[in-house]
Structure formats: structure tokens, C-alpha cells
C-alpha positions in Angstrom: 5.8 4.5 -18.9 6.5 7.2 -21.3 5.3 9.6 -18.8 7.3 9.6 -15.3 5.8 12.1 -12.8 6.3 12.7 -9.8 4.2 13.6 -6.3 7.3 15.1 -4.9 6.1 18.3 -4.3 3.4 16.3 -1.9 5.3 16.8 0.8 5.0 19.9 2.7 3.2 23.0 2.6 4.7 26.0 1.3 5.3 29.5 2.5 2.8 31.0 0.2 0.1 28.9 0.9 0.4 29.3 5.0 0.5 32.7 4.0 -2.3 33.4 1.6 -4.6 31.2 3.5 -4.3 33.3 6.5 -6.4 36.2 4.7 -9.3 33.9 3.6 -12.3 34.4 5.3 -13.4 30.4 4.9 -13.0 28.1 7.6 -10.3 25.7 6.7 -11.6 23.2 9.6 -14.1 22.5 12.1 -12.5 21.4 15.1 -13.7 18.5 17.5 -12.5 16.6 20.2 -9.3 15.4 19.7 -8.7 17.7 16.9 -4.7 18.8 18.1 -3.8 15.1 18.5 -5.2 14.2 15.3 -3.7 16.8 13.3 0.0 15.4 14.8 -0.9 12.3 13.3 -2.1 13.4 10.2 1.3 15.3 9.7 2.6 12.2 10.5 0.7 9.6 8.4 1.8 12.7 5.5 5.4 12.3 6.1 5.3 8.3 6.3 3.0 8.0 3.3 5.2 10.6 1.4 8.5 8.1 2.3 6.9 5.0 1.2 5.8 6.6 -1.8 8.4 5.3 -4.0 9.5 2.5 -2.0 6.2 0.5 -1.2 3.1 1.2 -2.9 0.4 -0.4 -0.6 2.2 1.3 2.7 2.1 4.8 1.3 -1.6 3.9 0.1 -2.2 3.2 3.4 -1.1 5.9 5.4 -2.7 8.2 2.4 -6.3 7.0 3.1 -5.6 7.1 7.1 -4.9 10.8 6.6 -7.9 11.2 4.3 -9.9 9.3 6.7 -8.9 12.1 10.0 -9.4 15.0 7.6 -12.9 14.2 6.8 -13.5 13.8 10.5 -12.5 16.7 11.7 -13.7 18.9 8.3 -10.0 19.8 7.6 -9.8 21.5 4.4 -5.9 21.3 4.4 -5.6 17.9 5.5 -8.0 16.4 2.8 -6.1 18.8 0.1 -2.7 16.7 1.7 -4.0 13.5 1.4 -6.1 14.1 -2.5 -2.2 15.4 -3.6 -0.8 12.0 -1.8 -3.6 9.6 -3.8 -3.8 11.9 -6.6 0.6 11.1 -7.0 0.0 7.2 -6.3 -2.9 7.0 -9.1 -0.3 8.7 -11.5 1.7 6.4 -10.9 -0.6 3.6 -11.0 -2.0 4.7 -14.2 -5.6 4.9 -13.0 -6.3 8.5 -14.5 -10.2 8.1 -14.2 -9.3 8.6 -10.6 -7.0 10.9 -10.8 -9.1 13.6 -12.9 -11.9 13.2 -9.8 -8.9 13.7 -7.4 -7.7 16.6 -9.2 -11.3 18.6 -9.5 -11.9 17.6 -6.1 -8.6 19.7 -4.6 -8.7 22.6 -7.4 -12.0 23.2 -5.7 -10.6 23.4 -2.1 -7.4 25.2 -2.3 -9.5 27.6 -4.1 -11.7 27.6 -1.4 -9.0 28.3 1.2 -6.7 30.2 -0.7 -3.4 27.7 -1.2 -2.7 28.5 -4.8 0.2 25.6 -5.0 -2.2 22.7 -4.3 -4.1 24.7 -7.0 -1.2 24.3 -9.2 -0.4 21.2 -8.7 -4.2 20.1 -9.5 -4.0 21.6 -12.7 -0.6 19.2 -13.3 -2.1 16.3 -12.4 -5.1 17.1 -14.5 -2.9 17.8 -17.2 -1.7 14.4 -17.0 -4.9 12.8 -17.2 -5.4 15.0 -20.3 -1.9 13.7 -21.9 -3.2 10.1 -21.2 -5.7 10.7 -23.0 -4.2 12.4 -25.6 -6.4 15.5 -25.4 -3.1 17.7 -26.0 -4.3 21.3 -26.2 -6.5 20.6 -22.8 -3.1 19.4 -21.4 -1.1 22.0 -22.2 -3.4 24.7 -21.1 -3.4 23.3 -18.2 0.2 22.7 -17.8 1.3 26.4 -18.7 -1.5 27.9 -16.4 0.7 25.7 -13.6 4.0 26.6 -14.7 2.8 30.2 -14.3 1.7 30.0 -11.1 4.7 27.7 -9.8 7.4 30.5 -10.9 5.1 32.9 -9.0 5.2 31.6 -6.1 9.0 30.3 -6.4 8.4 26.6 -6.6 11.0 25.7 -9.0 11.1 21.8 -8.8 7.3 21.8 -9.5 7.5 24.2 -12.6 10.4 22.0 -13.7 8.1 18.9 -13.6 5.5 20.9 -15.4 8.0 22.1 -18.2 9.6 18.2 -18.4 5.9 17.1 -18.8 4.9 19.7 -21.4 8.1 18.0 -23.1 6.4 14.4 -23.0 3.1 16.0 -24.6 4.9 17.0 -27.8 7.1 14.4 -27.6 3.8 11.9 -27.7 2.9 14.1 -30.8 6.0 12.9 -32.2 6.6 16.9 -32.0 10.0 16.1 -31.4 12.0 19.5 -31.8 9.6 21.4 -30.2 9.6 18.8 -27.3 13.5 19.3 -26.5 13.5 23.0 -25.1 11.3 21.9 -22.6 13.6 19.2 -21.6 16.5 21.5 -21.6 14.8 24.0 -19.5 13.7 21.3 -16.9 17.0 19.6 -16.9 18.6 23.1 -16.0 16.8 23.8 -13.0 16.9 20.4 -12.0 20.6 20.8 -11.6 19.9 24.6 -10.5 18.4 22.8 -7.4 20.4 19.7 -7.3 17.7 17.3 -7.6 19.3 14.0 -9.0 15.8 12.7 -9.0 14.9 15.6 -11.5 17.7 14.8 -13.6 16.9 11.4 -13.5 13.5 11.9 -14.8 14.5 14.3 -17.8 17.0 11.8 -18.9 14.2 8.6 -18.5 11.8 11.3 -21.0 14.8 11.9 -23.3 15.3 8.2 -23.8 11.9 7.5 -24.4 12.1 10.4 -27.3 14.9 8.4 -28.8 12.9 4.9 -28.4 10.4 6.7 -30.5 12.2 7.8 -33.0 13.9 4.2 -33.5 17.6 5.7 -32.2 18.0 2.7 -30.0 21.3 3.2 -28.6 21.3 7.0 -27.9 18.1 6.1 -25.7 19.4 3.6 -23.9 22.9 5.6 -22.9 19.8 8.0 -21.4 18.3 5.0 -19.8 21.3 3.8 -18.2 22.4 7.5 -17.0 18.7 7.9 -15.7 19.1 4.5 -13.5 22.5 5.6 -12.1 20.8 8.4 -10.7 17.7 6.8 -9.4 19.9 4.2 -7.7 22.3 6.7 -6.0 18.9 8.2 -4.3 17.7 4.8 -3.9 14.4 5.3 -5.1 12.8 2.2 -6.2 10.3 3.2 -8.2 12.5 5.1 -10.4 14.7 2.4 -11.0 11.8 0.0 -11.7 10.7 2.3 -14.1 13.9 2.9 -15.5 14.7 -1.2 -16.2 11.5 -1.6 -17.5 12.1 1.0 -20.1 15.7 -0.5 -20.8 14.5 -3.9 -21.2 12.0 -2.8 -23.9 14.3 -0.9 -25.7 16.5 -4.3 -25.6 14.1 -6.2 -26.8 13.2 -3.5 -29.7 17.0 -3.3 -30.6 17.4 -7.4 -30.5 19.1 -7.7 -27.8 16.8 -10.7 -26.4 19.2 -12.2 -23.5 19.9 -8.4 -22.1 16.1 -7.7 -22.5 14.9 -11.2 -20.3 17.9 -10.1 -18.0 16.8 -6.7 -17.2 12.8 -7.6 -17.2 13.0 -10.5 -14.5 15.2 -7.9 -12.4 12.3 -5.1 -13.4 10.0 -7.8 -12.2 11.8 -8.5 -8.7 11.7 -4.9 -8.2 8.1 -4.9 -8.8 6.9 -7.2 -6.6 8.6 -5.4 -4.0 6.9 -2.0 -4.9 3.6 -3.6 -5.5 2.7 -2.2 -8.9 0.3 -4.0 -11.0 1.2 -1.8 -13.9 5.1 -1.9 -13.9 4.7 -5.9 -13.4 2.6 -6.3 -16.3 5.1 -4.1 -18.3 7.9 -6.4 -17.2 6.1 -9.1 -18.2 5.5 -7.8 -21.4 9.1 -7.0 -22.3 10.0 -11.2 -21.4 7.6 -12.4 -23.7 8.8 -10.1 -26.4 12.5 -11.3 -25.6 11.7 -15.1 -25.4 9.6 -14.7 -28.7 12.9 -13.1 -30.1 14.4 -16.1 -28.8 11.5 -18.2 -30.8 11.2 -19.7 -27.3 7.7 -19.6 -28.2 6.6 -21.5 -25.2 7.9 -19.3 -22.5 6.5 -16.0 -24.2 3.2 -17.4 -24.4 3.6 -18.3 -21.0 4.5 -14.9 -19.9 1.9 -13.1 -22.3 -0.5 -15.4 -20.8 0.5 -13.6 -17.2 0.2 -10.3 -18.9 -3.8 -10.9 -20.4 -4.2 -12.3 -16.5 -3.3 -9.1 -15.3 -4.4 -6.6 -17.1 -7.9 -8.2 -16.4 -7.1 -7.7 -12.7 -5.7 -4.2 -13.1 -9.5 -3.3 -15.0 -10.8 -4.8 -12.1 -9.0 -2.6 -9.8 -9.6 0.2 -12.1 -13.2 0.2 -12.2 -13.3 -0.3 -8.0 -11.2 2.6 -7.4 -13.8 4.7 -9.8 -17.0 3.5 -7.9 -15.2 4.5 -5.1 -14.4 7.5 -5.8 -18.0 8.4 -7.6 -19.7 7.1 -4.6 -17.8 9.9 -2.3 -18.5 12.6 -4.6 -22.2 11.9 -4.7 -22.1 11.3 -0.9 -20.2 14.8 -0.5 -23.2 16.4 -2.9 -26.1 15.9 -0.7 -27.2 19.0 1.2 -30.9 18.2 1.9 -31.5 18.0 5.5 -33.9 15.7 5.5 -32.4 13.3 3.3 -29.7 13.6 5.2 -31.4 12.8 8.3 -33.4 9.5 5.7 -29.7 8.5 5.5 -28.7 8.6 8.9 -31.7 6.5 10.0 -31.1 3.7 7.3 -27.0 3.6 8.5 -28.6 3.0 11.7 -31.0 0.0 10.8 -28.1 -1.5 8.3 -25.7 -0.9 11.1 -28.0 -3.5 13.5 -28.1 -5.8 11.1 -24.3 -5.8 10.8 -23.8 -6.4 14.1 -26.1 -9.3 14.2 -24.3 -10.4 11.6 -21.3 -10.4 12.7 -22.4 -11.9 16.1 -23.7 -14.5 14.2 -20.1 -15.4 12.3 -18.3 -14.8 15.3 -20.5 -17.2 17.1 -20.5 -19.4 13.9 -16.6 -19.7 14.3 -16.1 -20.1 18.0 -18.6 -23.3 17.4 -16.1 -24.3 14.5 -12.9 -23.6 16.5 -14.6 -25.6 19.7 -15.6 -28.5 17.4 -12.0 -29.3 15.7 -10.4 -28.8 18.9 -12.4 -31.3 20.5 -11.4 -33.6 17.7 -8.2 -32.9 17.2 -7.3 -34.6 20.8 -8.8 -38.1 19.2 -5.1 -39.5 17.8 -2.4 -38.2 16.2 -4.1 -39.4 12.7 -7.3 -37.3 12.8 -4.7 -34.6 14.4 -3.0 -34.6 11.2 -5.6 -34.7 8.6 -7.9 -31.8 10.7 -4.7 -29.4 10.2 -4.3 -29.8 6.7 -8.0 -28.9 6.7 -7.4 -26.1 8.6 -5.2 -24.4 6.6 -7.6 -24.3 3.8 -10.6 -23.1 5.8 -9.0 -20.1 7.3 -7.9 -19.4 3.4 -11.4 -19.9 2.5 -12.9 -17.7 5.8 -10.1 -14.9 5.5 -11.0 -14.3 1.7 -15.0 -14.2 2.7 -14.3 -12.2 5.2 -11.5 -10.0 3.2 -13.8 -9.8 0.1 -17.4 -9.3 1.2 -17.7 -8.6 5.2 -14.9 -6.2 4.5 -15.9 -4.8 1.6 -19.3 -4.0 2.9 -17.7 -2.4 5.9 -15.6 -0.3 3.4 -18.3 1.0 1.5 -20.2 1.6 4.9 -17.3 3.4 6.3 -16.9 6.1 2.8 -20.6 6.1 2.7 -20.8 7.6 6.2 -18.2 10.4 5.3 -20.4 11.7 3.2 -22.9 12.6 5.6 -23.1 16.8 6.5 -22.8 16.5 10.4 -23.5 20.2 10.0 -27.2 19.6 9.4 -27.4 17.3 12.0 -28.3 18.2 16.1 -26.2 18.0 18.8 -27.5 14.4 19.9 -27.7 13.1 16.3 -23.8 14.0 16.0 -23.2 12.0 19.0 -25.2 8.7 17.9 -23.4 9.4 14.0 -19.8 9.8 15.8 -20.3 6.8 17.8 -21.8 4.7 14.6 -18.9 5.8 12.8 -15.8 4.9 15.1 -17.9 1.6 15.7 -18.2 1.3 11.9 -13.9 1.8 11.8 -13.2 -0.5 14.7 -15.3 -3.3 12.9 -13.5 -2.8 9.6 -10.3 -3.1 11.5 -11.1 -6.3 13.4 -12.0 -7.9 10.1 -8.9 -6.8 8.3 -6.7 -7.7 10.6 -8.5 -11.1 11.7 -8.5 -12.1 7.5 -4.9 -11.7 7.1 -3.9 -13.3 10.5 -6.2 -16.1 9.2 -4.3 -16.9 6.3 -1.4 -14.2 5.4 -1.0 -13.7 1.7 3.1 -13.4 1.7 3.0 -16.9 3.4 1.6 -18.8 0.6 3.0 -17.0 -2.0 6.6 -16.2 -0.5 7.0 -18.5 2.0 7.8 -18.1 6.0 10.6 -15.6 5.9 9.1 -13.1 4.0 5.9 -13.5 5.9 7.5 -13.5 9.6 9.2 -10.0 8.3 6.0 -8.4 7.3 4.4 -9.9 10.7 7.2 -8.2 12.5 7.2 -5.0 10.5 3.4 -4.7 11.3 3.9 -5.3 14.7 6.7 -2.7 15.5 3.5 -0.2 14.5 2.6 -0.6 17.8 5.4 1.8 19.4 4.8 0.2 23.1 7.2 -3.1 22.5 9.8 -3.2 19.9 10.5 -6.5 17.8 13.8 -8.0 17.0 13.8 -10.6 13.8 16.9 -12.7 13.9 16.9 -15.3 11.0 19.5 -17.4 9.8 19.7 -20.3 6.9 16.3 -21.3 5.4 17.3 -20.3 2.3 14.9 -23.1 0.7 11.1 -23.1 1.8 10.2 -25.7 3.8 6.8 -27.6 3.4 3.6 -25.7 3.7 2.5 -27.8 6.7 5.7 -26.6 9.0 5.6 -22.8 7.6 1.9 -22.2 8.5 2.6 -24.2 11.9 5.4 -22.1 12.7 3.6 -19.0 11.7 0.8 -19.9 13.7 3.2 -20.5 16.6 4.9 -17.2 16.5 1.5 -15.1 16.0 0.3 -17.1 19.1 3.5 -15.9 21.0 4.1 -12.7 19.7 0.2 -11.9 20.8 0.9 -12.9 24.4 4.0 -10.8 24.9 1.7 -7.9 23.6 -1.6 -8.8 25.5 0.5 -10.0 29.0 3.9 -9.4 29.3 4.0 -5.7 30.1 7.8 -5.9 28.1 9.5 -3.1 26.4 11.7 -5.3 24.1 11.1 -9.0 22.7 13.6 -11.3 19.8 12.3 -13.5 17.5 15.1 -16.2 16.5 14.4 -18.1 14.0 18.0 -20.9 12.7 18.1 -23.7 10.8 20.4 -26.3 11.6 21.9 -29.6 10.4 19.5 -31.3 12.3 16.9 -29.4 13.1 14.8 -26.1 12.8 15.1 -23.7 16.1 12.9 -21.0 17.1 13.5 -18.9 20.6 11.6 -16.4 21.2 12.2 -14.1 24.6 10.8 -11.0 26.5 11.9 -8.6 29.1 8.5 -8.8 30.9 7.2 -9.7 34.2 7.2 -13.3 33.6 4.9 -16.0 33.8 3.1 -16.1 37.4 2.1 -19.5 37.5 3.2 -22.2 34.8 0.9 -24.7 36.2 -2.3 -22.3 34.5 -1.7 -23.3 31.0 -3.9 -21.2 28.8 -5.6 -22.1 25.6 -2.9 -20.6 23.5 -0.5 -22.6 25.2 -2.2 -26.0 24.9 -2.4 -24.8 20.8 1.5 -24.3 20.3 1.6 -27.6 21.8 -0.6 -29.8 19.9 0.6 -28.2 16.6 4.2 -29.0 17.8 3.1 -32.6 18.9 2.1 -33.3 15.3 5.9 -32.3 14.6 7.5 -34.3 16.9 8.6 -31.1 18.1 9.7 -30.2 21.5 8.8 -26.9 23.7 10.6 -25.5 26.5 9.6 -22.2 28.7 12.5 -20.3 31.0 10.6 -17.9 32.8 11.8 -15.4 36.1 9.9 -12.9 37.5 10.8 -9.4 36.5 12.9 -10.8 34.3 10.7 -12.3 31.4 9.9 -15.5 29.4 12.0 -17.4 27.0 10.4 -20.0 24.8 12.9 -22.3 22.8 11.0 -24.7 20.3 13.2 -27.3 18.2 11.8 -29.1 15.5 13.8 -32.5 13.8 14.8 -32.7 10.9 13.2 -35.8 9.7 10.0 -34.5 10.3 10.4 -31.3 7.6 11.1 -33.5 4.8 
């Protein structure tokens, strides 16, 4: 909360970097098959990650890691630097400073090799940020100073202003307040010249925290409120969230407990949208302080327990990220060709075992599915019990797939990235590419399967949130445009109804993608006085033979029978299909 740093300079190449890179004698990439297409994807996903960086951390990380995977596939150093810069910004915002330091060192090595001084300076800035977190002020200021000189030479005023602000923060944390102010003023003047509302907002927030440290709470509130207005103006979700947490903390310190609680609750809502564990923890801590100040000790203790739990989870996530980064660094340093050949052989064996194990799991899952289907046909009472058990089993299987098999595949995938393909023969390289592709495909399949079995947002946030996330995911497939309309449903339905409706929508939308040939599809979910209505329609080729009902349609009817629901299908060749479902309100209560 004390150091708000940005990756605003991580989005695009600078002219100076391109010009310098052309002079370099070092090969910046080793083009492989589909290199041109993958380069376009890298730039596309880099732009998407930059867009989501201050709006949705989870999405930003997804796209950033995809940029890294494609860049590693082609050994494209520029692409790796872009990915490292994005990841560094995320880990800085998330407070993962050990991982940030490793990424900064990797970025510095690569950018110096291919002559990209802008990203060398970026790496120095991130390295200085990690030094500041561990109160190594001298090391931090040395790196900030080097970065400022490079940015000034390149004319990168925005990046230079960020470093000046962070330099002020380092003096502030040492309680050298008079020395910090000139750096803040210089940074603010640069941002003002650049008409950067974001930059001015960050400086105002940093100044506000300086007043918090001096117990000047009224002045702190004034700066935080000005900063919040600017972040709201540019719709920067992370900035708003960070300032709200600072404001809540200030209110608690100054005895404005009601305002502290109100502001903390708003920050908590924002942190859930942004998916930030660290920001969630700060909001919970301020809530605990607010309730304690009002002598509502039970509520204060409840929020404090959540803080302790989140800190433990945050520590586990940090350890896992550190492990992944250290493993990657170790793999990249393996240069011995004989050892590389041994690794390839071991990975072939591991892949064979993994494939056999996957087949066993799929076979076992198929056996369970057919067995459950047979049991559901006995009578309505058994059907009800089986559906409840299915929800529990799906959650367990989803967790097992995601945590165990998914984790194993992810680790194997990172392990493969470390293999130096330069030492492989042409035939071995083909085998390596095939193995790598199969591992990536298996990982995607396992991740998709675990999510579809029991999506976390359905259990935690309800049907409406789960439907929005599902449609967003479906729209990542550019072949079909899905539109979602929801009316009513202000209150959550019971778990059984939400689970069955979500499963029905998932089944029908999968059918549209696989069989309809449509370009557009609409999902309408509406709550009336007496019923819940679900209508799904597409503009595809229609159902050619309605007498041939697939397994999916029979599953839908079985689900509706348990809810006393009705199903109507209207189809016409080359016009499309409309599926209408109605569930009576008595079944919902």
C-alpha cells in the first residue's frame, strides 16, 4: 500500500529500443514454423494483458503467461522481455518481491544482450522496488538513479517520473520527509506536462501516505480523495482499490470508525472483482480496526481471523511462485548436451506414464458417468439423491484434476521450457515439439474439465456471476458471438437449481459450438412471478432430425424432470434452433 508502482511503460516498444536492437549482432529470435502467426498472437495477448492489468489481475496474468510461452517456443528474446515486464508489474502490485527480483535479473540480462536500454532501465526500476520492500535503501537508490539517467537519455519522461516518485517513497520510508518532497514535486510536474491523470493520482497518493506517517490525517485524507477522483476519472480499478484501502486505514487511525468500515467494505468489493489477495487482506484489516474502535469485538475478531487465513494462503502462493521461478532459472542454465539428452529420455518416459494414467482416469470417469446414468433411471427419489451426490463428486474430481494432475502437467510444461533445443538433432527436435504440444494440450483439457465440472464462481458468487464468466469465456472463441440477457434473479436460488441451470446452459452452448454452424447465439434467463425461464437460440443450420436425441439432450430432460420443468425445442433448417425451458416457482422454493 505504501509503494504504488506501475507497469504503464510495459505496453509498447520504444523507438530507441528498436533502433538499438537493429545494431546488435546477437540473434534476437530463432524462427520456427508459424513464427509470423505466433508473433502476431504475442503482440495481441500483450496488449490484452496490459489492458486488464489494472482491471482484472487474473486475466492479465493469463495473457502474460501466454506471451511468455509463445516467446519461449520460438526463443524470441524481445517477446520474453515483453512477458517479463508484464509479469514484473503484476508481481509488484501483488507484493511478490522475491519473484520480482528474479524476473528483473532475467530481463536485465536479455535486454542488454539484444540492446534494448529502455527495458534494462525498467528492470533496474523493478529491482529497486524489491530492494525498497526489504529496506535496502542504498541499493534501491543506486538502481533508481541508473534507471532515471537511462530514461532521461531516451526521452521516456513517464517512466522517469515513476522512478522519481519511487525515489521519494524510499526517502519517505526512511522518515526523511523533507528529502522526499522535491522528488514528488518533480514527478508530479512531469506527469502534469504529459497530461497523465494516472501519474498525478499516484503521486498524490504517495504524498497522502507521507502525511499518514506524520500522523497528519486530515491532510492525508485530502490527498487521498484527490487521488481517488483522478483514478475514477480514468476508470483505473486497481488505483481506486488501492486508494480506498489507504483512506480506510487513515479513517481508522483518526477515529472515524464508521467511515473506515464503509470505505473498507467498498474496497473489499473491488478487491474481489480485481482478484487481489493482498488488497483483500488490507481491506479486511481496516474492517477489523474499524469494528474494534467501535467496541464491536466479535466482528473485529471475525475479520482478523480472515486476515490471518488470507496471509497464510498468500504465503503459500508466494512459495509456489518462488518455486516455479527458481525451477525455470535452473532449467535455463542447463547447457550440457549429454544431460539434455538424458532429460529428453526421462521426459518421454514420464509422458508415457502420464498418458497411461490419463487414460485410466478418463476410463474411470466414463465408468462413473455411465453407472450414475443407469442409477438415475430407477426412480425420482434415487434421481434426487444422485444429483446431490453428483455435485459433491464433481467438486472433488474438479479439485483433484486441478490440484494434482493440473499441477503435474503445469510443472512438466515449465520443465520442458528449460530444454535447450539447440543441442537436439532434427529428429529429436521434432519429437520434443510433439511432446511439448501434447503436454500443453493435456494441460488445457484438464484445466477446462476441472472448471466445467464445478466452476468456483458458481459456488461462491451464484448463478448470475457464473453465467457472465461462462459467456465471457465462450466469446474468446471468435467463431460465435454469444449474448447474455438476465432479468430478475436479485436473490440467489438454492444450490441445486443453480447447479442444474448452469449445467443445462453449458450443455446447450457446447452443442451450439460443436454442431450448429451458427455465428450468433443468445442466452436469456428471466425470473417471473411464477417461474424461471431459460431461452437459448442460435442462427445455425437447425436440428436435422429431432427423432434422434443425443445423450446430452436426455441429460437435460433428466435434470428438468427432477425440477418439474418443461422443455420445448423449435427448429427450422438454415434458420436455427430455439430451446425454451420453464421451471415452476414451487420447485425453486
